[in-house]
C-alpha positions in Angstrom: -0.8 2.6 -21.6 2.4 0.5 -21.7 3.8 2.4 -18.7 0.6 1.7 -16.7 0.7 -2.0 -17.7 4.3 -2.3 -16.6 3.7 -0.6 -13.2 0.7 -2.9 -12.7 2.8 -6.0 -13.3 5.6 -4.7 -11.1 3.1 -4.1 -8.3 1.8 -7.6 -8.5 5.4 -9.0 -8.5 6.4 -6.9 -5.5 3.3 -8.0 -3.6 4.1 -11.7 -4.4 7.6 -11.2 -3.1 6.4 -9.6 0.1 3.8 -12.5 0.5 6.5 -15.1 0.0 8.7 -13.4 2.6 5.9 -13.3 5.0 5.2 -17.0 4.5 8.9 -17.8 5.0 9.3 -15.7 8.1 7.5 -18.0 10.5 9.7 -20.9 9.3 12.8 -18.9 10.1 11.5 -17.8 13.5 10.6 -21.4 14.3 14.2 -22.4 14.3 14.5 -21.9 18.0 17.7 -22.9 19.8 17.9 -24.6 23.2 20.6 -24.5 25.8 20.3 -27.5 28.2 22.2 -28.6 31.3 22.9 -32.3 32.0 24.1 -33.7 35.3 25.3 -37.2 36.1 26.3 -39.6 38.9 29.8 -40.1 37.3 33.1 -38.4 38.1 34.6 -36.0 35.7 36.3 -37.7 32.7 35.2 -41.1 34.0 36.0 -43.5 31.1 33.1 -44.6 28.9 30.2 -43.5 31.2 31.0 -39.7 31.7 33.0 -39.6 28.4 30.0 -41.1 26.7 27.8 -38.3 27.9 30.2 -35.7 26.5 30.1 -37.5 23.2 26.3 -37.7 23.3 26.2 -33.9 23.8 28.6 -33.3 20.9 26.6 -35.6 18.6 23.3 -33.9 19.5 24.8 -30.4 18.7 26.1 -31.6 15.4 23.0 -33.5 14.4 20.7 -30.5 15.2 23.2 -28.0 13.6 23.6 -26.2 16.8 19.9 -25.9 17.7 20.4 -28.0 20.9 23.5 -27.4 23.0 24.0 -29.5 26.1 26.4 -28.5 28.9 27.5 -31.7 30.7 28.3 -31.6 34.4 30.0 -34.4 36.3 28.9 -35.5 39.8 29.1 -32.7 42.3 29.9 -30.0 39.8 26.3 -28.7 39.8 24.4 -31.1 42.0 25.5 -34.1 44.2 25.6 -37.4 42.3 22.6 -38.9 44.2 20.5 -35.8 43.6 20.6 -36.2 39.8 17.1 -37.8 39.6 15.5 -35.1 41.7 17.2 -32.3 39.8 15.8 -33.4 36.5 12.4 -34.2 38.0 12.2 -30.7 39.4 13.3 -29.1 36.2 16.4 -27.6 37.8 18.2 -29.1 34.8 16.9 -30.6 31.6 18.8 -33.9 31.5 20.5 -36.3 33.8 22.3 -39.7 33.7 22.9 -42.5 36.2 21.5 -46.0 36.8 17.9 -46.6 37.8 18.8 -48.7 40.8 20.3 -45.6 42.5 16.7 -44.3 42.9 15.2 -47.3 44.6 14.2 -45.2 47.6 12.1 -43.0 45.4 10.9 -45.5 42.8 11.2 -49.1 43.7 10.0 -50.4 40.3 12.9 -48.6 38.6 15.4 -51.2 39.8 14.4 -53.7 37.1 15.5 -51.3 34.4 19.2 -51.3 35.5 20.1 -54.9 36.6 18.4 -57.9 38.0 20.5 -60.7 39.6 20.6 -63.7 37.4 18.6 -61.7 34.9 19.1 -60.5 31.3 22.5 -59.7 29.8 23.1 -56.6 27.7 21.7 -58.0 24.5 18.6 -59.2 26.4 18.1 -55.8 28.1 18.3 -54.0 24.8 15.9 -56.5 23.2 13.4 -55.9 26.1 13.6 -52.1 25.8 13.5 -51.7 22.1 11.4 -54.7 21.0 9.8 -56.2 24.1 7.8 -53.4 25.7 10.3 -52.7 28.4 10.8 -49.0 27.4 7.1 -48.3 27.5 6.9 -49.8 31.0 10.0 -47.7 32.1 8.2 -44.5 30.8 5.1 -45.5 32.8 7.2 -45.9 36.0 9.0 -42.5 35.6 6.0 -40.5 34.3 4.8 -39.5 37.9 8.2 -37.9 38.4 8.0 -35.7 35.3 10.8 -37.8 33.6 11.2 -39.7 30.3 13.9 -42.4 30.4 16.1 -43.9 27.7 19.0 -46.5 27.7 22.3 -44.7 27.1 24.8 -47.5 27.9 25.4 -51.0 29.2 28.4 -52.5 31.1 27.8 -56.0 29.9 28.3 -58.8 32.4 30.2 -57.4 35.3 32.7 -59.1 37.6 31.7 -60.5 40.9 33.9 -58.1 42.8 37.1 -57.7 44.8 37.5 -59.5 48.2 40.0 -59.5 51.0 38.9 -63.0 52.0 38.0 -66.1 50.0 34.4 -67.1 49.5 34.2 -70.9 49.8 30.7 -71.3 51.2 27.6 -69.2 51.9 28.7 -68.9 55.5 31.5 -66.6 54.3 29.0 -64.0 53.4 27.8 -63.6 56.9 29.1 -60.4 58.4 30.9 -59.5 55.2 30.9 -55.7 54.7 30.5 -55.2 50.9 29.8 -52.3 48.6 27.1 -53.5 46.3 24.0 -51.6 45.1 20.6 -52.5 43.7 18.8 -55.8 44.0 22.2 -57.6 44.2 22.8 -55.7 47.5 19.5 -56.9 48.9 20.4 -60.5 48.0 23.8 -60.1 49.9 22.0 -58.7 52.9 19.6 -61.7 52.9 22.7 -63.9 52.9 23.9 -62.2 56.1 26.2 -59.6 54.7 26.3 -55.9 55.5 25.7 -53.7 52.5 27.2 -50.2 51.9 26.7 -47.8 49.0 30.2 -46.4 49.0 30.6 -43.8 46.2 33.1 -44.8 43.5 35.7 -42.3 44.6 35.9 -43.8 48.1 36.0 -47.5 47.2 39.7 -47.9 47.0 40.5 -46.2 50.3 37.7 -48.1 52.2 38.7 -51.4 50.7 42.4 -50.9 51.4 41.9 -49.7 55.0 39.4 -52.5 55.8 36.4 -50.3 56.2 34.8 -52.7 53.8 35.8 -56.3 53.2 34.7 -56.4 49.5 33.4 -54.3 46.7 32.0 -54.8 43.2 32.6 -52.0 40.8 32.2 -52.7 37.1 34.8 -54.9 35.2 38.5 -55.1 34.5 38.8 -51.8 32.6 37.3 -49.6 35.3 38.5 -51.7 38.2 42.1 -51.4 37.0 41.9 -47.7 36.6 40.4 -47.3 40.1 43.4 -49.2 41.5 41.4 -52.0 43.0 44.0 -54.7 42.3 46.2 -52.9 44.9 43.4 -52.9 47.4 42.3 -56.5 47.4 43.7 -59.8 46.4 40.8 -62.0 45.2 39.0 -61.1 42.1 35.8 -63.1 41.7 33.6 -63.9 38.7 30.9 -64.0 37.3 28.9 -60.9 38.1 25.7 -62.8 39.0 24.3 -59.5 40.6 24.7 -57.4 37.4 24.7 -59.5 34.2 23.9 -56.6 31.9 23.6 -53.2 33.7 21.8 -50.5 31.8 22.8 -46.9 32.2 20.1 -44.3 31.7 19.5 -40.8 30.4 16.5 -38.9 31.8 14.8 -36.0 30.1 12.6 -33.6 32.0 9.2 -34.6 30.5 7.9 -31.1 30.1 11.1 -30.0 28.4 11.3 -33.0 26.1 7.6 -32.9 25.0 8.0 -29.1 24.3 10.6 -29.8 21.6 9.7 -30.2 17.9 9.2 -33.9 17.0 12.3 -33.8 14.8 14.5 -32.8 17.7 13.0 -35.4 20.0 13.9 -38.0 17.4 17.5 -36.7 17.2 17.9 -36.9 21.0 16.6 -40.5 21.0 18.7 -41.5 18.1 21.9 -40.1 19.7 21.0 -41.8 23.0 20.6 -45.2 21.2 23.9 -44.7 19.3 25.7 -43.9 22.6 24.1 -47.0 24.2 25.7 -49.1 21.5 29.0 -47.3 21.7 29.3 -47.7 25.5 28.7 -51.4 25.4 31.3 -51.8 22.6 33.8 -49.8 24.7 33.4 -52.1 27.6 33.7 -55.2 25.5 36.8 -53.9 23.7 38.7 -52.8 26.8 37.8 -55.5 29.4 39.9 -58.2 27.9 43.0 -56.0 27.6 42.7 -54.8 31.2 42.1 -58.2 32.6 45.5 -59.2 31.1 47.0 -56.2 32.9 45.5 -57.1 36.2 46.8 -60.6 36.0 50.2 -59.7 34.7 51.8 -58.8 38.1 50.9 -62.1 39.6 49.3 -60.5 42.7 45.7 -60.9 41.9 44.0 -64.3 42.2 41.2 -64.7 39.6 38.6 -67.0 41.2 35.2 -68.3 40.1 32.5 -68.4 42.8 32.2 -72.1 43.9 29.3 -74.1 42.3 27.9 -74.6 45.8 27.7 -70.8 46.4 26.2 -70.1 43.0 23.6 -72.9 43.5 22.6 -71.2 46.8 22.6 -67.6 45.5 20.3 -68.2 42.6 17.1 -69.2 44.6 18.0 -66.6 47.2 18.1 -64.0 44.5 14.8 -65.1 43.0 13.2 -65.0 46.4 14.6 -61.5 47.1 13.4 -60.1 43.8 9.9 -61.6 44.4 9.7 -60.0 47.8 10.8 -56.7 46.5 8.3 -56.8 43.7 5.4 -57.6 46.1 5.9 -54.3 47.9 3.8 -52.3 45.4 1.6 -53.0 42.4 3.8 -51.2 39.9 6.9 -53.3 40.9 4.8 -56.4 40.6 3.7 -55.4 37.1 7.3 -54.7 36.0 8.6 -57.9 37.5 6.0 -60.0 35.8 6.8 -58.4 32.4 10.5 -58.9 33.0 10.1 -62.6 33.9 7.9 -63.2 30.9 10.4 -61.7 28.5 13.4 -63.4 30.2 11.7 -66.8 29.7 11.0 -66.1 26.1 14.5 -65.0 25.1 16.0 -67.6 27.5 14.3 -70.5 25.6 15.8 -69.3 22.4 19.1 -68.4 24.0 19.8 -72.0 25.1 19.8 -73.2 21.5 21.7 -70.2 20.1 24.3 -68.2 22.2 24.5 -70.6 25.2 25.0 -73.6 22.9 27.7 -71.7 20.9 29.6 -70.5 24.0 29.5 -74.0 25.4 31.0 -75.3 22.2 33.7 -72.7 22.2 34.6 -73.3 25.8 34.9 -77.1 25.2 37.3 -76.5 22.3 39.4 -74.1 24.4 39.8 -76.7 27.1 40.7 -79.3 24.4 
């Protein structure tokens, strides 16, 4: 009798163990791993921007404990730089990175999510994306292309560019051959200039040889490393054309939505962290490299004349409005951008603008 009772209990225990194992098995099987490819518009080892993507991939792998591994390819290593958007859209690769104004020929409304002349600075752009509805609009714009966008960096206020002739009046823009992308390029064209979209790797040679008369790039850190102080004499500020340029990461929509929610959150969190890191890198390095640029005495640091800036601003506003009117989605994005800009601008004049004015006056004193 005791032996039968013991065997009965043992059988129940074994069945419970088997059941527990069966219940646990799907959880183990659900820990699927993913191997993704990511392409970009940046050269290999390009400071901050391409390096930031490598750090992003590393953080994602660590945060997911190896469940997501991302192999990062620089421009031209897997696809040409300007085919990044299409490669992610088609599903050839799972992720990509660049700047949304590069794709204006495919999606005009995307330009507002990178840089708008006389628009928002980095802090304003981030506020628009994360708290002002900008990201939701961006997702709407990219949805027809099977893409989900996120901010992954910001250059801050850029420099006005390198010139081989002085800009004293608006007449000096007429016939000027300049490398300048996005809406800023359209403003320059409206001012009578000739716009080119020279790839980063060709800027120095073209500027030095006179193929182009001027070029904007980013700021002192990247401009110095590209050798631009040796290719042109006049370094103008401020970067009216790109006051806070956002860099993007694009997920293939089908791939991203096929991930467990927890992994989606990790990807987005790592993108947001990289967005902050890249802006901080620009801010930390630009001051140091501006000193290096000016140390040899060759470069003349010049501010665009007040007359020029006073003429460029209405010309930029007119250009942006004309571009926005070309399709309903661009109109919608432009109106949302203007509304948010006005809101933060009203507050900004009593906060940061007032503070910087105070600091500038004390420096002069």
